[in-house]
N, CA, C and O atoms as CSV, one atom per row, in Angstrom:
chain,resi,resn,atom,element,x,y,z
A,1,GLN,N,N,9.322,13.984,-14.579
A,1,GLN,CA,C,7.680,13.821,-13.752
A,1,GLN,C,C,7.554,13.147,-12.700
A,1,GLN,O,O,7.979,12.006,-12.885
A,2,LEU,N,N,7.020,13.376,-11.281
A,2,LEU,CA,C,6.708,12.756,-10.123
A,2,LEU,C,C,5.683,12.471,-9.842
A,2,LEU,O,O,4.723,13.212,-9.630
A,3,GLN,N,N,5.781,10.801,-9.784
A,3,GLN,CA,C,5.285,9.499,-10.312
A,3,GLN,C,C,5.830,8.463,-9.311
A,3,GLN,O,O,6.941,8.215,-8.843
A,4,LEU,N,N,4.327,7.857,-9.148
A,4,LEU,CA,C,3.665,7.000,-7.751
A,4,LEU,C,C,3.312,5.522,-8.846
A,4,LEU,O,O,2.743,5.772,-9.909
A,5,VAL,N,N,3.593,4.360,-8.597
A,5,VAL,CA,C,3.309,2.923,-9.550
A,5,VAL,C,C,3.320,1.995,-8.196
A,5,VAL,O,O,3.995,1.819,-7.182
A,6,GLU,N,N,2.594,1.704,-8.589
A,6,GLU,CA,C,1.677,0.013,-7.443
A,6,GLU,C,C,1.836,-1.279,-7.995
A,6,GLU,O,O,1.042,-1.807,-8.774
A,7,SER,N,N,2.888,-1.771,-7.567
A,7,SER,CA,C,2.463,-3.458,-8.487
A,7,SER,C,C,2.333,-4.543,-7.308
A,7,SER,O,O,2.385,-4.261,-6.111
A,8,GLY,N,N,2.156,-5.831,-7.842
A,8,GLY,CA,C,2.068,-6.685,-6.544
A,8,GLY,C,C,0.181,-7.451,-6.882
A,8,GLY,O,O,-0.190,-8.513,-6.383
A,9,GLY,N,N,-0.293,-6.974,-7.383
A,9,GLY,CA,C,-1.780,-7.729,-6.778
A,9,GLY,C,C,-2.053,-8.325,-8.414
A,9,GLY,O,O,-1.553,-8.112,-9.519
A,10,GLY,N,N,-3.035,-9.101,-7.915
A,10,GLY,CA,C,-3.409,-10.248,-8.422
A,10,GLY,C,C,-4.527,-10.429,-7.426
A,10,GLY,O,O,-5.156,-9.604,-6.762
A,11,LEU,N,N,-4.614,-12.090,-7.535
A,11,LEU,CA,C,-5.863,-12.936,-8.013
A,11,LEU,C,C,-5.553,-14.173,-6.735
A,11,LEU,O,O,-5.255,-15.316,-7.080
A,12,VAL,N,N,-5.639,-13.870,-5.552
A,12,VAL,CA,C,-5.242,-15.104,-4.517
A,12,VAL,C,C,-6.224,-15.711,-3.756
A,12,VAL,O,O,-7.340,-15.203,-3.643
A,13,GLN,N,N,-5.973,-16.547,-3.327
A,13,GLN,CA,C,-6.884,-17.665,-2.854
A,13,GLN,C,C,-6.955,-16.942,-1.611
A,13,GLN,O,O,-6.060,-16.141,-1.339
A,14,PRO,N,N,-8.506,-17.251,-0.353
A,14,PRO,CA,C,-8.000,-16.842,0.707
A,14,PRO,C,C,-7.668,-17.739,2.049
A,14,PRO,O,O,-8.220,-18.776,2.417
A,15,GLY,N,N,-6.678,-17.067,2.609
A,15,GLY,CA,C,-5.735,-17.834,3.384
A,15,GLY,C,C,-3.952,-17.027,2.269
A,15,GLY,O,O,-2.897,-17.148,2.892
A,16,GLY,N,N,-3.907,-16.718,1.622
A,16,GLY,CA,C,-2.896,-16.819,1.073
A,16,GLY,C,C,-2.202,-15.405,1.057
A,16,GLY,O,O,-2.931,-14.715,1.770
A,17,SER,N,N,-1.119,-14.591,0.586
A,17,SER,CA,C,-0.855,-13.938,0.992
A,17,SER,C,C,-0.050,-13.367,-0.363
A,17,SER,O,O,0.509,-14.191,-1.087
A,18,LEU,N,N,-0.010,-12.195,-0.632
A,18,LEU,CA,C,0.788,-11.128,-1.473
A,18,LEU,C,C,1.456,-9.592,-1.327
A,18,LEU,O,O,0.778,-8.665,-0.884
A,19,THR,N,N,2.406,-9.473,-1.612
A,19,THR,CA,C,3.076,-7.780,-1.648
A,19,THR,C,C,3.235,-7.158,-2.098
A,19,THR,O,O,4.354,-6.686,-2.302
A,20,LEU,N,N,2.153,-6.757,-2.552
A,20,LEU,CA,C,2.373,-4.551,-3.061
A,20,LEU,C,C,3.863,-4.211,-2.863
A,20,LEU,O,O,4.765,-4.576,-2.109
A,21,SER,N,N,3.637,-2.923,-4.377
A,21,SER,CA,C,5.259,-2.468,-4.291
A,21,SER,C,C,4.884,-0.778,-4.712
A,21,SER,O,O,4.366,-0.282,-5.713
A,22,CYS,N,N,5.206,-0.424,-3.938
A,22,CYS,CA,C,5.119,1.301,-4.668
A,22,CYS,C,C,6.094,2.135,-4.743
A,22,CYS,O,O,6.780,2.675,-3.875
A,23,ALA,N,N,6.088,2.194,-5.991
A,23,ALA,CA,C,7.959,2.409,-6.124
A,23,ALA,C,C,7.460,3.875,-7.127
A,23,ALA,O,O,6.424,3.952,-7.787
A,24,ALA,N,N,8.784,5.192,-6.965
A,24,ALA,CA,C,8.341,5.871,-7.093
A,24,ALA,C,C,9.861,6.875,-8.357
A,24,ALA,O,O,11.076,6.699,-8.269
A,25,SER,N,N,9.466,7.381,-8.889
A,25,SER,CA,C,10.743,7.848,-9.932
A,25,SER,C,C,10.213,9.332,-9.939
A,25,SER,O,O,9.053,9.741,-9.977
A,26,GLY,N,N,11.436,10.034,-9.890
A,26,GLY,CA,C,11.311,11.703,-9.824
A,26,GLY,C,C,11.234,12.292,-8.350
A,26,GLY,O,O,11.072,13.444,-7.949
A,27,PHE,N,N,11.414,11.060,-7.675
A,27,PHE,CA,C,11.270,12.430,-6.296
A,27,PHE,C,C,11.659,11.026,-5.490
A,27,PHE,O,O,11.283,9.922,-5.881
A,28,THR,N,N,12.549,11.264,-4.188
A,28,THR,CA,C,12.596,10.608,-2.941
A,28,THR,C,C,12.017,9.570,-1.609
A,28,THR,O,O,12.525,9.660,-0.492
A,29,LEU,N,N,11.060,8.740,-1.871
A,29,LEU,CA,C,10.315,8.330,-1.083
A,29,LEU,C,C,11.199,8.005,0.395
A,29,LEU,O,O,10.517,7.329,1.165
A,30,ASP,N,N,11.879,8.179,0.659
A,30,ASP,CA,C,12.843,8.325,2.131
A,30,ASP,C,C,12.788,9.968,2.561
A,30,ASP,O,O,13.275,10.418,3.598
A,31,ASP,N,N,12.008,10.837,1.415
A,31,ASP,CA,C,11.870,11.953,2.188
A,31,ASP,C,C,9.999,12.192,2.666
A,31,ASP,O,O,9.547,13.080,3.388
A,32,TYR,N,N,9.321,11.199,2.052
A,32,TYR,CA,C,7.451,11.647,1.906
A,32,TYR,C,C,7.973,10.118,3.388
A,32,TYR,O,O,8.846,9.326,3.742
A,33,GLY,N,N,6.402,10.735,3.724
A,33,GLY,CA,C,5.524,9.589,4.853
A,33,GLY,C,C,4.761,8.383,3.287
A,33,GLY,O,O,4.738,8.766,2.118
A,34,ILE,N,N,4.386,7.370,3.637
A,34,ILE,CA,C,3.665,6.361,2.500
A,34,ILE,C,C,2.749,6.133,3.410
A,34,ILE,O,O,2.966,6.006,4.615
A,35,GLY,N,N,1.276,6.052,2.642
A,35,GLY,CA,C,0.100,5.559,2.862
A,35,GLY,C,C,-0.290,4.123,2.079
A,35,GLY,O,O,0.338,3.752,1.087
A,36,TRP,N,N,-1.169,3.527,2.532
A,36,TRP,CA,C,-1.450,2.449,1.564
A,36,TRP,C,C,-3.203,2.614,1.609
A,36,TRP,O,O,-3.982,2.033,2.365
A,37,PHE,N,N,-3.335,3.045,1.142
A,37,PHE,CA,C,-5.158,2.763,0.893
A,37,PHE,C,C,-5.899,1.734,0.094
A,37,PHE,O,O,-5.331,1.175,-0.844
A,38,ARG,N,N,-7.028,1.481,0.387
A,38,ARG,CA,C,-7.672,0.375,-0.877
A,38,ARG,C,C,-9.308,1.457,-0.826
A,38,ARG,O,O,-9.685,2.396,-0.125
A,39,GLN,N,N,-10.079,0.434,-2.336
A,39,GLN,CA,C,-11.255,1.238,-2.552
A,39,GLN,C,C,-12.058,0.447,-2.608
A,39,GLN,O,O,-12.390,1.010,-3.651
A,40,ALA,N,N,-12.704,-0.299,-2.527
A,40,ALA,CA,C,-13.479,-1.830,-2.972
A,40,ALA,C,C,-14.520,-1.189,-3.450
A,40,ALA,O,O,-14.710,-0.043,-3.044
A,41,PRO,N,N,-15.637,-1.904,-4.636
A,41,PRO,CA,C,-17.146,-1.586,-5.307
A,41,PRO,C,C,-17.767,-0.997,-4.440
A,41,PRO,O,O,-17.853,-1.265,-3.242
A,42,GLY,N,N,-18.220,-0.174,-5.024
A,42,GLY,CA,C,-19.232,0.728,-3.924
A,42,GLY,C,C,-19.256,1.314,-2.532
A,42,GLY,O,O,-20.183,1.454,-1.735
A,43,LYS,N,N,-17.589,1.707,-2.447
A,43,LYS,CA,C,-17.032,1.728,-1.036
A,43,LYS,C,C,-16.076,3.097,-0.745
A,43,LYS,O,O,-15.231,3.535,-1.526
A,44,GLU,N,N,-16.307,3.468,0.126
A,44,GLU,CA,C,-15.202,4.922,0.043
A,44,GLU,C,C,-13.457,4.479,-0.075
A,44,GLU,O,O,-13.266,3.263,-0.101
A,45,ARG,N,N,-12.824,4.927,-0.112
A,45,ARG,CA,C,-11.507,4.718,-0.044
A,45,ARG,C,C,-11.630,4.525,1.036
A,45,ARG,O,O,-12.525,5.192,1.555
A,46,GLU,N,N,-11.033,3.780,1.753
A,46,GLU,CA,C,-10.080,4.164,3.195
A,46,GLU,C,C,-8.768,3.203,3.971
A,46,GLU,O,O,-8.454,2.042,3.712
A,47,ALA,N,N,-8.209,4.066,4.908
A,47,ALA,CA,C,-6.810,3.668,5.013
A,47,ALA,C,C,-6.148,2.385,5.509
A,47,ALA,O,O,-6.764,1.647,6.279
A,48,VAL,N,N,-4.760,2.058,5.044
A,48,VAL,CA,C,-5.272,0.795,5.273
A,48,VAL,C,C,-3.882,0.875,6.339
A,48,VAL,O,O,-4.018,0.322,7.431
A,49,SER,N,N,-2.722,1.469,6.070
A,49,SER,CA,C,-1.884,1.669,6.663
A,49,SER,C,C,-0.728,2.506,5.840
A,49,SER,O,O,-0.640,2.550,4.613
A,50,CYS,N,N,0.369,3.332,7.035
A,50,CYS,CA,C,1.238,3.856,7.130
A,50,CYS,C,C,2.733,3.416,7.121
A,50,CYS,O,O,3.279,2.445,7.644
A,51,ILE,N,N,3.305,4.604,6.237
A,51,ILE,CA,C,4.994,4.703,7.353
A,51,ILE,C,C,5.601,6.167,7.672
A,51,ILE,O,O,5.426,7.141,6.941
A,52,SER,N,N,6.245,6.172,8.722
A,52,SER,CA,C,6.964,7.843,8.937
A,52,SER,C,C,7.902,7.898,7.777
A,52,SER,O,O,8.266,6.741,7.566
A,53,SER,N,N,8.275,8.453,7.205
A,53,SER,CA,C,9.272,9.037,6.357
A,53,SER,C,C,11.210,8.573,7.039
A,53,SER,O,O,12.273,8.532,6.420
A,54,SER,N,N,10.902,8.322,8.434
A,54,SER,CA,C,12.104,7.566,7.953
A,54,SER,C,C,11.734,5.944,8.941
A,54,SER,O,O,12.442,5.234,9.656
A,55,GLY,N,N,10.541,5.891,8.590
A,55,GLY,CA,C,10.686,4.076,8.854
A,55,GLY,C,C,10.465,3.864,10.071
A,55,GLY,O,O,10.570,2.677,10.380
A,56,GLY,N,N,10.096,4.818,11.196
A,56,GLY,CA,C,10.466,4.421,12.236
A,56,GLY,C,C,9.083,4.399,13.045
A,56,GLY,O,O,9.036,4.139,14.247
A,57,SER,N,N,8.027,4.682,12.305
A,57,SER,CA,C,6.515,4.348,13.137
A,57,SER,C,C,5.749,4.245,11.443
A,57,SER,O,O,5.866,4.650,10.286
A,58,THR,N,N,4.616,3.063,12.678
A,58,THR,CA,C,3.276,2.910,11.600
A,58,THR,C,C,2.208,2.557,12.141
A,58,THR,O,O,1.971,2.214,13.299
A,59,ASN,N,N,1.640,2.645,11.354
A,59,ASN,CA,C,-0.216,2.481,11.641
A,59,ASN,C,C,-0.211,0.628,10.879
A,59,ASN,O,O,0.479,-0.238,10.340
A,60,TYR,N,N,-1.629,1.007,11.411
A,60,TYR,CA,C,-2.410,-0.123,10.798
A,60,TYR,C,C,-3.958,0.212,11.466
A,60,TYR,O,O,-4.272,0.486,12.624
A,61,ALA,N,N,-4.783,0.071,10.224
A,61,ALA,CA,C,-5.938,-0.181,10.159
A,61,ALA,C,C,-6.031,-1.670,10.783
A,61,ALA,O,O,-5.533,-2.752,10.473
A,62,ASP,N,N,-7.237,-1.049,12.204
A,62,ASP,CA,C,-6.976,-2.379,12.731
A,62,ASP,C,C,-8.228,-3.424,12.266
A,62,ASP,O,O,-8.843,-4.003,13.162
A,63,SER,N,N,-8.720,-3.736,10.356
A,63,SER,CA,C,-8.701,-4.387,9.627
A,63,SER,C,C,-7.577,-5.993,9.315
A,63,SER,O,O,-7.651,-7.221,9.260
A,64,VAL,N,N,-6.268,-4.453,9.146
A,64,VAL,CA,C,-5.085,-5.664,8.912
A,64,VAL,C,C,-4.231,-5.822,9.688
A,64,VAL,O,O,-3.352,-6.630,9.389
A,65,LYS,N,N,-4.155,-5.086,11.032
A,65,LYS,CA,C,-3.681,-6.019,12.039
A,65,LYS,C,C,-3.230,-6.968,12.244
A,65,LYS,O,O,-3.955,-7.936,12.472
A,66,GLY,N,N,-1.804,-7.084,12.248
A,66,GLY,CA,C,-1.231,-8.986,12.733
A,66,GLY,C,C,-1.566,-9.471,11.152
A,66,GLY,O,O,-1.433,-10.643,10.799
A,67,ARG,N,N,-1.881,-8.724,10.530
A,67,ARG,CA,C,-1.607,-9.520,8.960
A,67,ARG,C,C,-1.331,-8.689,7.557
A,67,ARG,O,O,-1.267,-9.140,6.413
A,68,PHE,N,N,-1.237,-7.790,7.861
A,68,PHE,CA,C,-0.173,-6.757,6.574
A,68,PHE,C,C,0.770,-6.094,7.273
A,68,PHE,O,O,0.759,-5.802,8.468
A,69,THR,N,N,1.541,-5.887,6.498
A,69,THR,CA,C,3.018,-5.238,7.301
A,69,THR,C,C,3.952,-4.150,6.237
A,69,THR,O,O,4.730,-4.554,5.374
A,70,ILE,N,N,3.712,-2.966,6.484
A,70,ILE,CA,C,4.152,-1.858,5.616
A,70,ILE,C,C,6.364,-1.791,6.079
A,70,ILE,O,O,6.943,-2.052,7.133
A,71,SER,N,N,6.906,-1.337,4.735
A,71,SER,CA,C,8.724,-1.378,4.811
A,71,SER,C,C,8.973,-0.645,4.353
A,71,SER,O,O,8.053,0.116,4.053
A,72,ARG,N,N,9.897,-0.392,4.071
A,72,ARG,CA,C,10.437,0.431,2.919
A,72,ARG,C,C,11.499,-0.624,2.457
A,72,ARG,O,O,11.971,-1.319,3.356
A,73,GLY,N,N,12.009,-0.872,0.976
A,73,GLY,CA,C,13.139,-1.107,0.304
A,73,GLY,C,C,13.877,-0.395,0.672
A,73,GLY,O,O,13.607,0.788,0.877
A,74,ASN,N,N,15.340,-1.062,0.913
A,74,ASN,CA,C,16.839,-1.021,0.983
A,74,ASN,C,C,17.187,-0.523,-0.200
A,74,ASN,O,O,17.515,-1.262,-1.127
A,75,ALA,N,N,17.147,1.135,-0.326
A,75,ALA,CA,C,17.944,2.141,-1.199
A,75,ALA,C,C,17.055,1.509,-2.651
A,75,ALA,O,O,17.709,1.541,-3.694
A,76,LYS,N,N,15.795,1.019,-2.728
A,76,LYS,CA,C,15.022,0.854,-4.171
A,76,LYS,C,C,14.038,1.858,-4.528
A,76,LYS,O,O,13.330,2.014,-5.523
A,77,ASN,N,N,14.248,2.749,-3.010
A,77,ASN,CA,C,12.937,3.980,-3.515
A,77,ASN,C,C,11.650,2.913,-3.479
A,77,ASN,O,O,10.884,2.967,-4.440
A,78,THR,N,N,11.450,2.212,-2.710
A,78,THR,CA,C,10.122,1.682,-2.882
A,78,THR,C,C,9.556,1.432,-1.273
A,78,THR,O,O,10.288,1.650,-0.308
A,79,VAL,N,N,8.359,1.016,-1.156
A,79,VAL,CA,C,7.673,1.090,-0.197
A,79,VAL,C,C,6.264,-0.753,-0.194
A,79,VAL,O,O,5.268,-0.945,-0.891
A,80,TYR,N,N,6.654,-1.306,0.474
A,80,TYR,CA,C,5.920,-2.114,0.243
A,80,TYR,C,C,4.747,-2.374,1.166
A,80,TYR,O,O,4.526,-1.779,2.221
A,81,LEU,N,N,3.981,-3.406,0.591
A,81,LEU,CA,C,3.137,-3.736,1.813
A,81,LEU,C,C,2.594,-5.149,1.069
A,81,LEU,O,O,1.972,-5.250,0.012
A,82,GLN,N,N,3.127,-6.387,2.155
A,82,GLN,CA,C,2.763,-7.785,2.437
A,82,GLN,C,C,2.283,-7.951,3.871
A,82,GLN,O,O,2.455,-7.709,5.066
A,83,MET,N,N,1.511,-8.576,2.851
A,83,MET,CA,C,-0.902,-8.638,3.068
A,83,MET,C,C,-0.071,-10.368,3.620
A,83,MET,O,O,0.885,-10.863,3.023
A,84,ASN,N,N,-0.499,-10.760,4.393
A,84,ASN,CA,C,-0.848,-12.551,4.933
A,84,ASN,C,C,-2.240,-12.554,4.940
A,84,ASN,O,O,-2.799,-11.512,4.597
A,85,SER,N,N,-2.939,-13.556,5.274
A,85,SER,CA,C,-3.937,-14.229,5.154
A,85,SER,C,C,-5.325,-13.526,5.109
A,85,SER,O,O,-6.148,-13.137,5.937
A,86,LEU,N,N,-5.191,-13.548,3.670
A,86,LEU,CA,C,-6.337,-12.187,2.449
A,86,LEU,C,C,-7.105,-13.226,2.594
A,86,LEU,O,O,-6.841,-14.426,2.658
A,87,GLN,N,N,-8.582,-12.348,2.662
A,87,GLN,CA,C,-9.526,-12.435,3.251
A,87,GLN,C,C,-10.410,-11.545,2.110
A,87,GLN,O,O,-10.286,-10.325,2.006
A,88,PRO,N,N,-11.304,-12.338,1.291
A,88,PRO,CA,C,-12.615,-11.883,0.410
A,88,PRO,C,C,-12.841,-10.512,0.574
A,88,PRO,O,O,-12.989,-9.751,-0.383
A,89,GLU,N,N,-12.887,-10.039,2.171
A,89,GLU,CA,C,-13.269,-8.881,2.546
A,89,GLU,C,C,-12.141,-8.004,2.035
A,89,GLU,O,O,-12.555,-6.893,1.704
A,90,ASP,N,N,-10.789,-8.187,1.869
A,90,ASP,CA,C,-9.566,-7.431,1.527
A,90,ASP,C,C,-9.278,-7.472,0.123
A,90,ASP,O,O,-8.158,-7.430,-0.386
A,91,THR,N,N,-10.819,-7.591,-0.691
A,91,THR,CA,C,-10.910,-7.066,-2.184
A,91,THR,C,C,-11.003,-5.677,-2.561
A,91,THR,O,O,-11.913,-4.888,-2.309
A,92,ALA,N,N,-9.902,-5.483,-3.218
A,92,ALA,CA,C,-10.478,-3.591,-3.395
A,92,ALA,C,C,-9.292,-3.384,-4.353
A,92,ALA,O,O,-8.550,-4.292,-4.727
A,93,VAL,N,N,-9.192,-2.064,-4.716
A,93,VAL,CA,C,-7.984,-1.910,-5.417
A,93,VAL,C,C,-7.050,-0.875,-4.680
A,93,VAL,O,O,-7.286,0.326,-4.549
A,94,TYR,N,N,-6.091,-1.471,-4.284
A,94,TYR,CA,C,-5.395,-0.456,-3.309
A,94,TYR,C,C,-4.141,0.807,-4.149
A,94,TYR,O,O,-3.469,0.805,-5.180
A,95,TYR,N,N,-4.327,1.591,-3.194
A,95,TYR,CA,C,-3.303,2.570,-3.851
A,95,TYR,C,C,-2.518,3.029,-2.741
A,95,TYR,O,O,-2.674,2.840,-1.535
A,96,CYS,N,N,-1.629,3.677,-3.385
A,96,CYS,CA,C,-0.063,4.632,-1.984
A,96,CYS,C,C,-0.213,5.714,-2.717
A,96,CYS,O,O,-0.602,5.850,-3.877
A,97,ASN,N,N,0.268,6.760,-1.622
A,97,ASN,CA,C,-0.401,7.621,-1.235
A,97,ASN,C,C,0.898,8.750,-0.903
A,97,ASN,O,O,0.171,9.404,-0.156
A,98,ALA,N,N,1.728,9.228,-0.866
A,98,ALA,CA,C,3.615,9.830,-0.639
A,98,ALA,C,C,3.220,11.542,-0.245
A,98,ALA,O,O,2.882,12.518,-0.915
A,99,TYR,N,N,3.464,11.286,1.169
A,99,TYR,CA,C,2.583,12.779,1.498
A,99,TYR,C,C,3.899,13.511,3.081
A,99,TYR,O,O,4.174,13.107,4.211
A,100,ARG,N,N,4.415,14.950,2.047
A,100,ARG,CA,C,4.807,15.644,2.425
A,100,ARG,C,C,4.814,17.113,2.617
A,100,ARG,O,O,5.575,17.907,2.065
A,101,TRP,N,N,4.297,17.259,3.085
A,101,TRP,CA,C,3.362,18.849,3.550
A,101,TRP,C,C,3.915,19.752,2.718
A,101,TRP,O,O,5.138,19.897,2.724
A,102,PRO,N,N,3.004,20.589,1.771
A,102,PRO,CA,C,1.667,20.521,1.082
A,102,PRO,C,C,1.283,19.819,0.354
A,102,PRO,O,O,0.169,19.862,-0.168
A,103,SER,N,N,2.377,18.797,0.120
A,103,SER,CA,C,2.214,17.625,-1.547
A,103,SER,C,C,2.162,16.096,-1.155
A,103,SER,O,O,3.061,15.555,-0.511
A,104,HIS,N,N,1.623,15.790,-1.367
A,104,HIS,CA,C,1.141,14.177,-1.501
A,104,HIS,C,C,0.734,13.908,-3.160
A,104,HIS,O,O,0.176,14.698,-3.921
A,105,TYR,N,N,1.067,12.938,-3.356
A,105,TYR,CA,C,1.348,11.955,-4.526
A,105,TYR,C,C,0.701,10.903,-4.325
A,105,TYR,O,O,1.153,10.271,-3.370
A,106,TRP,N,N,-0.598,10.213,-5.061
A,106,TRP,CA,C,-1.262,9.202,-5.358
A,106,TRP,C,C,-0.946,8.127,-6.792
A,106,TRP,O,O,-1.093,8.438,-7.974
A,107,GLY,N,N,-0.559,7.039,-6.332
A,107,GLY,CA,C,-0.367,6.053,-7.324
A,107,GLY,C,C,-1.566,5.727,-8.392
A,107,GLY,O,O,-1.977,6.827,-8.761
A,108,GLN,N,N,-2.213,4.815,-8.967
A,108,GLN,CA,C,-2.800,4.592,-10.187
A,108,GLN,C,C,-3.556,3.108,-9.670
A,108,GLN,O,O,-4.317,2.406,-10.337
A,109,GLY,N,N,-3.148,2.917,-8.461
A,109,GLY,CA,C,-4.147,1.571,-7.998
A,109,GLY,C,C,-3.498,0.262,-8.820
A,109,GLY,O,O,-2.729,0.250,-9.782
A,110,THR,N,N,-4.038,-0.710,-8.151
A,110,THR,CA,C,-3.149,-1.732,-8.155
A,110,THR,C,C,-4.445,-3.286,-7.749
A,110,THR,O,O,-4.102,-3.958,-6.776
A,111,GLN,N,N,-5.279,-3.569,-8.203
A,111,GLN,CA,C,-6.322,-4.362,-8.570
A,111,GLN,C,C,-5.412,-5.735,-7.314
A,111,GLN,O,O,-4.287,-6.217,-7.448
A,112,VAL,N,N,-6.682,-6.066,-5.946
A,112,VAL,CA,C,-6.201,-7.181,-5.394
A,112,VAL,C,C,-7.694,-8.414,-5.346
A,112,VAL,O,O,-8.464,-7.948,-4.506
A,113,THR,N,N,-8.124,-9.358,-5.768
A,113,THR,CA,C,-9.225,-9.702,-6.130
A,113,THR,C,C,-8.353,-11.722,-4.620
A,113,THR,O,O,-7.427,-12.533,-4.588
A,114,VAL,N,N,-9.551,-11.344,-3.870
A,114,VAL,CA,C,-9.611,-12.359,-2.987
A,114,VAL,C,C,-10.947,-13.320,-3.107
A,114,VAL,O,O,-12.100,-13.003,-2.811
A,115,SER,N,N,-10.454,-14.633,-3.644
A,115,SER,CA,C,-11.435,-15.711,-3.699
A,115,SER,C,C,-10.878,-17.085,-4.024
A,115,SER,O,O,-9.679,-17.353,-4.102
A,116,SER,N,N,-12.133,-18.128,-4.246
A,116,SER,CA,C,-11.622,-19.040,-4.245
A,116,SER,C,C,-12.408,-20.152,-5.505
A,116,SER,O,O,-11.971,-21.289,-5.683
């Protein structure tokens, strides 16, 4: 069974940090580009960051540039999203997506809440 599972979400104070993980089972993440998306209550899902299958190319939304870092784990079939200097506006459910034309897979999401 092909599956993506996100983890690492939680409650954090403004200015704090979290690292999200996106782990795959049933397929190899190295063969796929990976995107992180988020969806806040009442808002549309938005792209946060992505990394190419080779890991050589990354992109970030302007709202997270300089604060978030996407990376591939070494031989762990996992992609990470390191989130620093978190702000209340970062509160959302975070999803990872694995894509390789014509296939793509979504995880179930992990909640990130930034609040004092």
